[in-house]
BATI-598237 format. One record per atom (N, C-alpha, C): residue in one letter; z, y, x. Coordinates in steps of 0.001 Angstrom, whole numbers, plus 500000, padded with zeros to 6 digits. Example, Ala and Ser with C-alpha at 12.3 -4.5 7.8 and 13.67 -1.06 7.14 Angstrom:
REM residues 2
A507800494310513190;A507800495500512300;A507800496700513200;S507080497750512850;S507140498940513670;S507870500030512900;
REM end
This chain:
REM residues 167
M685914842701527262;M684781842271528064;M683881843477528318;S683365843575529526;S682552844747529863;S681125844591529370;E680505845725529163;E679095845743528775;E678244845367529976;P677140844660529773;P676241844432530898;P675752845781531400;G675636845935532662;G675204847214533206;G675629847344534640;R676365848404534928;R676741848699536309;R677490847549536962;G678486846976536271;G679226845846536832;G678315844669537107;S677400844426536199;S676441843341536371;S675549843597537586;R675149844853537764;R674307845196538932;R675075845006540232;V676353845362540240;V677177845181541437;V677323843687541731;F677649842909540705;F677825841462540868;F676545840819541391;W675448841020540670;W674191840363541060;W673614840944542345;G673838842207542610;G673387842792543873;G674076842136545059;A675404841975544960;A676159841321546036;A675766839850546151;A675720839168545015;A675420837732545015;A674038837449545599;L673034838164545118;L671668837902545589;L671463838354547025;S672184839373547460;S672107839795548867;S672634838691549778;I673777838110549422;I674354837027550222;I673429835810550212;V672939835419549047;V672049834248548973;V670793834476549813;T670188835634549688;T668962835922550443;T669218835910551944;L670246836620552377;L670567836665553804;L670920835271554328;D671631834501553523;D672014833150553909;D670784832252554071;V669900832254553100;V668707831401553149;V667821831786554332;V667629833074554535;V666767833541555634;V667373833177556993;T668659833423557185;T669267833123558480;T669309831624558752;K669537830818557725;K669530829364557913;K668124828872558255;Y667115829477557653;Y665727829117557985;Y665479829339559476;F665847830513559977;F665627830816561396;F666495829937562298;A667711829652561867;A668572828778562666;A667943827398562814;E667454826847561718;E666842825517561790;E665523825533562555;R664816826627562470;R663513826707563139;R663652826904564653;Y664617827710565093;Y664671828111566499;Y665842827558567309;L666771826877566665;L667915826346567405;L667851824825567474;I668379824290568544;I668490822847568724;I669918822466568334;P670081821445567489;P671434821081567058;P672404820886568230;H673559821476568078;H674685821355569016;H674395821892570416;M673381822734570555;M673059823373571843;M673338824867571703;P674508825345572151;P674863826755571982;P673881827700572662;K673592828791571970;K672752829856572517;K673605831131572517;P674018831609573694;P674887832790573763;P674238834028573128;V675036834758572363;V674599836008571746;V675372837161572382;I676690837025572417;I677567837988573092;I678438837171574039;G677902836943575226;G678615836120576210;G678947834767575628;D680196834337575866;D680654833064575324;D681424833264574015;V681582834518573605;V682374834819572412;V681599834520571135;V680363834992571040;V679520834731569871;V678304833954570344;R678098832808569718;R676951831966570045;R676306831494568747;W675022831166568823;W674349830479567727;W674365829003568106;T674949828169567266;T675005826729567501;T674708826027566183;L673541825418566093;L673139824750564855;L673941823470564648;A674529823355563470;A675277822152563090;A675086821936561584;Y675256820714561169;Y675160820373559745;Y676507819834559291;N676997820357558175;N678286819942557641;N678059819245556300;P678157817908556285;P677951817187555022;P679165817281554093;G680284817794554598;G681497817908553797;G681639819302553222;A682861819808553282;A683153821141552754;A683797821958553860;A684442823038553490;A685075823933554458;A685953823149555425;F685914823564556682;F686722822954557729;F686426821460557883;S685188821072557559;S684700819688557703;S685456818689556830;M686004819134555696;M686623818189554763;M685534817257554251;S685899815999554062;S684898815027553639;S685466814094552589;L684603813681551689;L684932812653550706;L683969811475550879;G683542811287552109;G682629810187552417;G681235810436551878;S680582809361551478;S679188809465551052;S679021810270549758;A680096810453549017;A680026811208547764;A680213812714547983;S680503813126549208;S680802814536549492;S679728815479548970;R678485815158549248;R677382816050548862;R677430816366547366;W677598815362546547;W677525815557545100;W678827816086544523;I679947815639545039;I681233816118544518;I681432817592544877;F681196817947546150;F681342819351546535;F680265820208545878;G679106819643545655;G678047820360544930;G678462820654543495;L679098819681542853;L679587819873541485;L680667820944541444;F681611820899542420;F682643821938542491;F682020823316542669;A680988823406543505;A680323824694543728;A679655825180542445;A678996824281541735;A678332824671540486;A679365825164539462;L680494824481539376;L681560824923538464;L682107826280538897;A682272826466540201;A682759827753540718;A681801828878540353;L680497828606540406;L679516829634540040;L679714830090538601;V679934829142537706;V680149829482536295;V681445830271536132;V682517829805536776;V683823830474536649;V683761831897537203;L683205832072538402;L683120833408539010;L682299834361538142;W681189833880537623;W680340834722536770;W681092835107535490;R681785834147534883;R682514834439533638;R683653835430533881;I684344835280535001;I685417836235535325;I684819837626535489;S683682837713536164;S683051839029536378;S682664839681535061;R682259838868534099;R681863839401532784;R683056839993532038;G684257839532532369;G685459840037531709;G686073841247532390;C685482841685533499;C686029842840534219;C685705844145533495;R686625845075533614;R686416846404533029;R685466847213533919;P684815848225533385;P683860849020534169;P684448849627535438;E685736849966535432;E686346850576536620;E686714849538537693;E686527848273537419;E686890847210538367;E685704846788539250;K685011847773539761;K683808847483540556;K684117846692541817;L685237846975542469;L685594846259543693;L685873844780543397;K686518844511542264;K686766843124541861;K685441842420541581;V684536843113540902;V683222842545540601;V682449842279541899;L682558843191542855;L681922842997544159;L682469841745544839;A683785841577544846;A684410840400545460;A683914839120544800;L683843839123543482;L683360837950542754;L681894837667543073;G681090838718543193;G679674838557543536;G679480837995544939;L680292838465545898;L680201837944547264;L680538836449547285;A681607836077546594;A682009834670546544;A680944833832545833;W680372834364544747;W679325833655544011;W678114833419544916;G677708834461545631;G676555834322546534;G676795833281547602;G678002833253548156;G678325832261549173;G678314830840548622;A678924830665547465;A678936829332546845;A677508828876546523;A676686829794546049;A675296829452545722;A674500829110546979;G674703829876548048;G673980829612549290;G674257828219549822;N675515827820549832;N675847826485550325;N675420825395549339;L675436825698548047;L674952824736547053;L673458824469547258;I672706825494547572;I671275825312547849;I671084824294548963;D671879824393550023;D671789823429551130;D672119822014550663;R673150821876549855;R673541820533549388;R672440819899548555;I671770820705547749;I670678820189546926;I669460819874547796;R669188820738548732;R667984820665549570;R667983819490550537;S669138819141551097;S669145818158552173;S670434817347552198;S670298816062552473;S671479815207552611;S672161815415553965;A671521816159554882;A672122816427556193;A673377817273556058;G673426818100555036;G674601818927554807;G674281820406554889;V675317821191554804;V675203822641554844;V674885823071556279;V673936823982556413;V673538824494557725;V674570825528558184;D675177825273559336;D676097826214559969;D675515826595561323;F675757827830561764;F675185828231563053;F675941829353563753;I676867830017563091;I677618831111563715;I678840830492564390;D678906830638565686;D679904829967566519;D680673831043567292;I681945831226566939;I682765832281567545;I683984831656568214;G684309832155569383;G685478831662570095;G685453832141571532;F686248831485572353;F686293831841573767;F686447830552574560;H685452830250575364;H685399829019576157;H685603827807575261;S686656827032575475;S686843825814574683;S687606826067573381;V688120827275573190;V688831827612571953;V687812828237571007;R687363827451570032;R686312827881569120;R686820827860567678;Y686308828786566882;Y686544828774565444;Y685539827788564851;W685713827370563604;W684745826474562975;W683393827181562903;T682337826427563137;T680988826986563010;T680742827238561520;F680168828394561210;F680008828785559814;F678656829454559595;N678445830015558410;N677177830650558059;N677439831895557206;V676381832554556789;V676508833770555978;V677172833464554635;A676838832332554041;A677440831966552753;A678959831824552888;D679391831155553960;D680832831014554194;D681497832382554322;S680811833305554995;S681341834663555147;S681466835345553792;G680473835170552932;G680525835755551589;G681705835226550794;V681903833904550851;V683039833297550138;V684352833823550707;S684461833851552032;S685711834277552672;S686034835741552409;V685058836612552612;V685285838043552381;V685566838290550895;G684814837632550020;G685046837780548584;G686434837308548184;A686869836172548724;A688186835625548384;A689315836519548901;V689200836987550134;V690244837863550696;V690308839168549897;L689148839758549621;L689108840996548844;L689699840787547456;L689338839689546820;L689874839390545494;L691387839180545557;G691864838497546588;G693302838299546758;G694047839613546890;I693508840520547696;I694128841843547869;I694156842602546545;I693062842562545823;I692969843251544526;I693997842682543542;L694092841360543487;L695033840731542551;L696483841014542932;L696776841044544227;L698133841411544665;L698475842846544274;R697512843732544457;R697739845139544078;R697942845254542571;E697148844516541796;E697310844543540343;E698691844027539953;D699134842970540624;D700442842388540340;D701555843397540639;H701455844090541778;H702453845116542134;H702455846261541137;Q701291846628540636;Q701206847741539686;Q701777847354538327;Q701702846073537966;Q702206845624536666;Q703708845386536676;K704297845044537819;K705734844721537872;K706626845854537406;P706456847103537864;P707347848168537371;P707244848358535857;A706058848168535309;A705859848354533871;A706597847286533069;S706742846076533626;S707382845006532883;S708901844976533103;G709407845793534051;G710836845865534277;G711373844788535199;D710509844026535876;D710953842976536806;D711291843526538149;
REM end
C-alpha cells in the first residue's frame, strides 16, 4: 500500500477538479438553458441541450427506484475507487489519475441524484443533424476518460506480466 502523499494529491486533485467543473457547468446549464432546446456551440456538431436523466448511463432505468439504486451503486463505486487508489504504488501515478477522474465523475453525478429527483443534469450534445450521441456532462466525461485510461493501463500491465509467467 502506498504512503499518503503524491499519489493522494494526484487522486484528489483529479477528483476534485472533475467535481468542481461538473458542479459549476451544471449550474450554468440549468440557469441559462431551456430544457430540450438546443443552443449551437460549434454549428450543429456541438450544442448545449439541457436534459435530466433520472436513470443511469445511456438512459438505463430501474423505474422509480432508479435514483436511490444508482445512487447506492455510485456511493459504493466511490469507496472502491478510493481503496484501489490507496493500494497503488508511487510509480503508478497514471493509474491513480484514472481512478481520480472516475471518482470525480461518479461523485458529480451522485451529487445530482441527492440534490434533485429530476435526475442527473446533462447538457453536452454532440452529433450531426439527426445523428446524435447521448447527451452527457463533465462527470460522465470524467468516468469515461478514467475508465478508458484505466483499461489501457490494465491491458499494458497484463501484457507485461504474461512473458514473466511463461504464458
